[in-house]
C-alpha positions as CSV (number, residue, x, y, z in Angstrom):
1,M,0.2,0.1,0.2
2,N,1.3,3.4,-0.9
3,N,1.1,5.6,2.0
4,K,3.1,8.6,0.3
5,P,1.3,11.5,0.4
6,L,-0.4,13.4,-2.3
7,L,0.0,16.9,-1.7
8,I,2.3,18.6,1.0
9,K,1.0,21.6,3.0
10,S,3.2,23.7,5.2
11,K,2.2,23.5,9.0
12,L,2.9,27.2,9.2
13,L,1.0,28.7,6.7
14,E,-1.9,26.1,7.7
15,K,-1.9,27.8,10.8
16,N,-1.4,31.5,10.3
17,C,-2.7,32.0,7.0
18,P,-6.5,31.2,5.5
19,A,-5.5,30.8,2.3
20,F,-5.1,27.3,0.3
21,H,-2.5,26.3,-0.9
22,C,-0.3,22.7,-1.4
23,F,2.9,21.3,-3.1
24,S,1.9,18.5,-5.1
25,T,4.3,15.0,-5.4
26,R,4.3,12.7,-7.8
27,N,1.8,10.7,-6.5
28,G,-0.9,13.6,-6.9
29,D,-1.5,16.5,-8.9
30,T,-3.6,19.6,-8.9
31,T,-6.6,17.1,-9.9
32,G,-6.3,16.2,-5.9
33,T,-7.7,19.8,-5.1
34,G,-10.3,20.0,-6.9
35,I,-9.3,23.3,-8.1
36,G,-9.1,24.1,-12.1
37,N,-8.4,27.1,-14.3
38,I,-5.0,27.5,-12.2
39,V,-2.9,30.5,-14.0
40,F,0.5,29.1,-14.7
41,P,2.7,31.3,-16.0
42,K,5.3,30.4,-18.7
43,Q,8.3,29.8,-16.7
44,V,12.0,31.0,-18.5
45,H,14.6,30.8,-15.3
46,G,14.1,34.6,-14.8
47,D,13.1,37.4,-12.2
48,R,9.5,38.5,-14.7
49,I,6.8,39.0,-12.1
50,I,3.2,39.2,-13.6
51,I,0.2,40.0,-11.8
52,A,-3.2,37.8,-11.8
53,D,-6.1,40.0,-11.8
54,G,-8.9,37.5,-13.8
55,Q,-8.0,38.9,-17.2
56,N,-5.2,36.3,-18.0
57,T,-6.2,34.6,-20.7
58,A,-2.5,32.8,-22.3
59,K,0.5,32.3,-20.1
60,E,2.8,34.7,-19.8
61,D,7.0,34.6,-19.5
62,A,7.3,35.0,-15.8
63,D,8.7,32.7,-12.5
64,A,6.5,34.4,-10.4
65,V,2.6,35.5,-9.8
66,I,1.2,37.8,-7.7
67,T,-2.8,37.7,-7.0
68,R,-4.6,40.3,-4.9
69,E,-8.3,38.7,-6.0
70,P,-10.1,36.0,-4.4
71,K,-10.8,32.5,-6.1
72,I,-7.6,33.2,-8.6
73,P,-6.0,30.5,-7.9
74,I,-2.3,30.6,-9.2
75,G,0.7,28.2,-9.9
76,I,3.9,27.6,-10.8
77,L,6.1,23.8,-11.8
78,T,9.0,22.6,-10.2
79,A,11.4,19.6,-10.6
80,D,14.6,20.2,-8.3
81,C,14.1,24.6,-8.2
82,V,12.5,25.9,-5.4
83,P,8.7,26.7,-4.9
84,V,7.7,29.7,-2.7
85,I,4.4,30.4,-1.8
86,V,3.8,33.9,-0.2
87,T,0.7,35.1,1.9
88,D,-0.7,37.0,4.6
89,R,-3.3,37.0,7.6
90,L,-5.9,38.6,6.3
91,N,-6.0,36.8,2.9
92,R,-4.9,40.3,1.2
93,V,-2.3,39.0,-1.3
94,G,-0.5,35.8,-2.6
95,A,2.2,34.9,-4.6
96,V,3.9,31.8,-5.9
97,I,7.9,32.1,-7.0
98,H,9.9,29.6,-9.3
99,S,13.4,30.2,-8.5
100,G,15.9,28.1,-10.5
101,W,19.6,29.2,-9.7
102,K,19.2,31.7,-12.5
103,G,15.8,32.9,-10.6
104,T,17.8,32.8,-7.0
105,V,20.7,34.5,-8.2
106,Q,18.8,37.2,-9.7
107,N,16.9,37.4,-6.5
108,I,13.3,36.7,-7.9
109,A,12.0,35.9,-4.6
110,G,13.1,39.2,-3.3
111,K,11.7,41.1,-6.1
112,T,8.8,39.6,-6.1
113,I,8.2,40.5,-1.8
114,R,9.1,44.1,-3.2
115,K,6.3,43.8,-6.0
116,I,4.1,42.6,-2.9
117,V,4.8,44.9,-0.6
118,E,4.2,47.9,-3.7
119,I,0.8,46.7,-4.7
120,S,-1.3,45.5,-1.8
121,G,0.4,48.1,1.0
122,A,1.2,44.8,3.3
123,K,4.2,44.8,5.4
124,A,6.8,42.5,4.7
125,S,7.3,41.9,8.0
126,E,3.3,40.7,8.2
127,L,3.9,37.6,5.4
128,F,4.7,34.5,5.8
129,A,6.6,32.1,3.8
130,A,6.9,28.5,2.5
131,V,9.8,27.4,0.7
132,G,8.9,23.8,-0.7
133,P,10.3,20.6,-1.8
134,S,13.2,21.4,-3.9
135,I,16.4,19.5,-4.3
136,G,19.3,20.1,-1.5
137,S,22.9,20.7,-0.9
138,C,23.3,17.2,-0.3
139,C,22.7,16.3,-4.1
140,Y,22.8,19.9,-6.1
141,E,26.6,20.3,-7.1
142,V,27.5,23.1,-9.6
143,G,30.2,24.2,-11.4
144,E,33.0,26.5,-10.4
145,D,31.3,29.5,-12.2
146,V,27.8,28.7,-10.6
147,A,29.6,28.8,-7.0
148,L,30.7,31.6,-7.5
149,K,28.1,33.6,-8.7
150,F,26.2,32.7,-5.0
151,K,29.3,33.4,-3.5
152,Q,29.3,37.0,-5.0
153,E,25.2,37.4,-4.1
154,F,25.4,35.7,-0.4
155,D,28.8,36.9,0.9
156,G,30.3,33.3,0.4
157,R,27.9,32.1,3.0
158,L,28.3,28.3,3.8
159,D,25.4,27.6,4.6
160,V,24.5,28.6,0.7
161,V,27.7,27.6,-1.0
162,E,30.0,24.7,-0.1
163,K,32.9,22.9,-1.0
164,R,33.1,19.3,-0.6
165,N,36.2,16.7,-1.8
166,E,37.1,19.6,-4.2
167,K,33.5,20.1,-5.4
168,F,31.1,22.8,-4.9
169,F,27.5,22.6,-4.1
170,V,24.9,24.9,-3.2
171,S,21.5,25.1,-0.8
172,L,19.1,26.6,-3.0
173,R,16.2,26.7,-0.6
174,D,19.0,28.7,2.1
175,A,19.5,31.3,-0.5
176,V,16.0,31.6,-1.1
177,A,15.3,31.7,2.4
178,L,18.2,34.6,2.9
179,E,16.2,36.2,0.5
180,L,13.2,37.3,1.6
181,Q,15.0,37.4,4.9
182,R,16.5,40.5,3.8
183,E,13.2,41.7,2.1
184,G,11.9,42.1,6.0
185,I,10.1,38.2,6.4
186,S,11.5,37.3,9.6
187,R,12.8,33.9,9.9
188,S,9.9,32.4,12.3
189,N,7.6,33.6,9.3
190,I,9.1,31.1,6.6
191,D,8.6,27.3,6.7
192,V,11.4,25.7,4.6
193,L,10.4,22.4,4.0
194,D,13.1,19.8,4.4
195,Y,12.4,17.1,1.1
196,C,15.0,16.6,-0.9
197,T,13.5,16.3,-4.7
198,F,16.9,14.0,-5.7
199,C,16.9,11.8,-3.4
200,D,13.5,11.0,-2.4
201,E,13.0,9.2,-6.0
202,E,9.3,7.7,-4.5
203,L,7.8,11.2,-4.1
204,F,8.8,13.6,-6.3
205,Y,10.3,14.3,-9.4
206,S,14.3,15.4,-10.3
207,Y,15.0,16.9,-13.5
208,R,19.0,15.8,-12.2
209,R,18.1,12.6,-11.5
210,D,15.5,11.7,-13.8
211,G,16.8,14.5,-17.2
212,K,14.1,15.5,-19.5
213,S,11.6,12.6,-18.9
214,A,10.9,14.3,-15.6
215,G,7.4,14.9,-14.6
216,R,6.8,18.1,-12.4
217,M,5.2,19.0,-8.8
218,S,3.2,22.0,-8.9
219,A,3.0,25.1,-6.3
220,I,-0.6,26.4,-5.5
221,L,-1.9,29.0,-3.9
222,M,-5.7,30.5,-3.8
223,L,-6.9,33.3,-1.5
C-alpha cells in the first residue's frame, strides 16, 4: 500500500493564513485539489513577475505570479527548482515563485516581496512564506562558475555554498530563505520544508536525476 502523500502543506501557513495552498508530489496532481483554471506562467528561469487579475488568458513569460483576487488560483511547476508560496493573515495578497539557480542569483524571491509590498500595502513583516520541496545541498553539485555567482550574491555564506572533496554544492532553499529575510520577512515567518527532490524518488520528480523525461510538481495558492 502506498502511504506517500499526494499533497504537502506548510504547517506554518495552515496555522496563520486562510488561503488554500499546497505542494503536489509525484503521487498526486492539481486534480486532487478540486481546483481548476489555475494561472500558470510560462517559466523562463528569469526574474519577471506578473499579476493575476482575472484577465490572464494565456501563459505569459514569468517566474512569479502575484494575486490580490479571491478565487483565482495561481501556480508554478518545479522538478528540483525551489517553489515558494507567500501570503498573509488577512488574505489580502499572495504569490507563487519559481526560483531555480538563475532566478535565485537574480533575486526573484526578493523582487516578488518588493512587488507585493508595492501593490498591496502589506508590510513584509506581515507576510508568511513556505519554501517547498527542492533539490538539497546534499545533491546539488554545481560548477565553479555557478558557485562563484552564489558566493558573490550571498557573501560567501557556507550555508549557501559548500566545497566538499573539491566539488561545489549549493543550497538553493537556504539562499531563497535569505532573500526573503533580506526583504523583511522574519525567519520565524518562513517555513523551509526539508525535502530533497533528488533523494526521494518515491515522492518527487527530479530533473537532475531523471533528465528530460522528468515530470513536474506544482505549487498552488488560492486566496
